[in-house]
C-alpha positions as CSV (number, residue, x, y, z in Angstrom):
1,M,-25.6,43.1,23.6
2,K,-24.0,42.4,20.3
3,Y,-23.7,38.7,21.0
4,A,-27.3,38.5,22.2
5,F,-28.5,40.1,19.0
6,L,-26.4,37.7,16.9
7,S,-27.7,34.8,18.9
8,F,-31.3,36.0,18.4
9,L,-30.7,36.3,14.6
10,I,-29.2,32.9,14.4
11,I,-32.0,31.3,16.3
12,L,-34.6,33.2,14.2
13,F,-32.8,32.1,11.0
14,L,-32.6,28.5,12.0
15,S,-36.2,28.3,13.2
16,C,-37.5,29.9,10.0
17,G,-35.3,27.8,7.8
18,R,-36.6,24.5,9.2
19,K,-40.0,24.0,7.6
20,T,-41.7,20.8,8.4
21,V,-43.5,19.6,5.3
22,P,-46.7,17.8,6.3
23,Q,-47.4,14.6,4.4
24,N,-49.8,15.3,1.6
25,T,-53.2,13.8,2.1
26,K,-53.2,12.4,-1.4
27,E,-49.9,10.6,-0.7
28,R,-51.3,9.1,2.5
29,E,-54.4,7.9,0.6
30,E,-52.3,6.4,-2.2
31,R,-50.1,4.6,0.3
32,S,-53.1,3.3,2.2
33,E,-54.6,2.0,-1.0
34,W,-51.3,0.3,-2.0
35,L,-51.0,-1.4,1.4
36,T,-54.7,-2.5,1.2
37,F,-54.0,-3.9,-2.2
38,L,-50.9,-5.8,-0.9
39,A,-53.0,-7.2,2.0
40,K,-55.7,-8.5,-0.4
41,E,-53.0,-9.9,-2.7
42,F,-51.3,-11.7,0.2
43,K,-54.6,-13.2,1.3
44,L,-55.5,-14.2,-2.2
45,V,-52.1,-15.9,-2.9
46,T,-52.4,-17.7,0.5
47,F,-55.9,-19.0,-0.4
48,K,-54.7,-20.1,-3.9
49,D,-51.7,-21.9,-2.5
50,C,-53.9,-23.5,0.2
51,L,-56.2,-25.0,-2.5
52,K,-53.1,-26.2,-4.3
53,Y,-51.6,-28.0,-1.3
54,G,-54.9,-29.1,0.1
55,T,-55.9,-30.9,-3.1
56,G,-52.4,-32.1,-4.0
57,G,-52.6,-30.0,-7.2
58,E,-55.8,-31.7,-8.3
59,I,-57.7,-28.4,-8.9
60,S,-56.8,-27.3,-12.4
61,A,-58.2,-23.8,-11.9
62,C,-55.4,-23.1,-9.3
63,S,-52.6,-24.1,-11.7
64,G,-52.6,-20.7,-13.3
65,D,-51.7,-17.4,-11.7
66,I,-54.8,-15.8,-10.2
67,S,-53.0,-12.9,-8.6
68,Q,-54.3,-9.4,-9.3
69,Q,-51.0,-8.2,-10.7
70,M,-48.2,-9.9,-12.6
71,D,-45.1,-8.2,-11.4
72,Y,-44.9,-9.9,-8.0
73,P,-45.8,-7.0,-5.7
74,L,-45.4,-9.0,-2.5
75,G,-41.8,-9.7,-3.2
76,Q,-40.0,-13.0,-2.7
77,D,-40.4,-12.9,1.1
78,G,-44.1,-12.2,0.9
79,Y,-44.8,-15.1,-1.5
80,A,-42.6,-17.4,0.5
81,L,-44.6,-16.6,3.7
82,A,-47.9,-17.1,1.9
83,D,-46.7,-20.4,0.6
84,S,-45.5,-21.5,4.0
85,L,-48.8,-20.7,5.6
86,A,-50.7,-22.5,2.8
87,Q,-48.5,-25.6,3.3
88,I,-49.5,-25.7,7.0
89,I,-53.2,-25.5,6.1
90,G,-52.7,-28.2,3.5
91,K,-51.3,-30.5,6.1
92,L,-54.3,-29.8,8.3
93,V,-56.6,-30.8,5.4
94,K,-54.7,-34.1,4.9
95,E,-54.9,-34.8,8.6
96,D,-58.6,-34.1,8.6
97,S,-59.2,-36.4,5.7
98,V,-57.4,-39.2,7.4
99,Y,-59.5,-38.6,10.6
100,Q,-62.7,-38.5,8.5
101,Y,-61.8,-41.8,6.8
102,E,-60.8,-43.6,10.0
103,N,-63.7,-42.5,12.0
104,F,-66.6,-42.1,9.6
105,L,-66.1,-43.2,6.0
106,S,-64.7,-46.7,6.9
107,K,-67.9,-47.3,8.9
108,D,-70.3,-45.9,6.3
109,P,-68.6,-46.0,2.8
110,D,-71.9,-45.3,1.0
111,N,-72.4,-41.9,2.5
112,P,-71.4,-39.3,-0.2
113,D,-71.2,-36.4,2.3
114,L,-68.1,-38.0,3.9
115,R,-66.1,-38.5,0.7
116,G,-63.1,-36.3,-0.2
117,R,-61.2,-33.7,1.5
118,R,-62.8,-30.6,2.9
119,V,-60.3,-28.3,1.2
120,F,-62.5,-25.3,0.6
121,K,-63.8,-25.4,4.2
122,F,-60.3,-25.2,5.6
123,C,-59.0,-22.7,3.0
124,L,-62.0,-20.3,3.3
125,E,-61.9,-20.5,7.1
126,Y,-58.2,-19.6,7.1
127,Y,-58.8,-16.8,4.5
128,S,-61.3,-15.2,6.7
129,S,-59.5,-16.0,10.0
130,T,-58.3,-13.4,12.5
131,E,-55.0,-15.1,12.5
132,L,-54.4,-14.3,8.8
133,D,-55.8,-10.8,9.3
134,S,-53.3,-10.2,12.1
135,I,-50.4,-11.5,10.0
136,V,-51.4,-9.2,7.2
137,K,-51.9,-6.2,9.5
138,E,-48.5,-6.7,11.1
139,R,-46.8,-7.3,7.8
140,Y,-48.2,-4.3,6.0
141,K,-48.7,-2.0,9.0
142,L,-52.4,-1.6,8.5
143,K,-54.6,0.0,11.1
């Protein structure tokens, strides 16, 4: 009986001593806001780099930093990934401009609608794409 009583006291002590602290609602909201900010920052940096690679650096507005924060919140890996994605889209822009020239512009050089690269089209489409959204959701564990 003595051992049963001691066992009961030990179990009672251990179960009362282990308090699970639920995560504060405010902390969850702050974390959610921070992750949402990082997701927007990642998409913004990808868009800016896409414009840079798509135009070959011709757009002067993209030469400066247009990110929302100056202390590199995405980290080196985040910026490297955004840059890599933008380079891929930049290559697609160049391939499209070659296709446009070979198939349309060379046959009708006076048509102003066919001149130049369609950089904004490609960059905006990628910015709003489900592919970029899924990369951002996976990277920042968004719901």
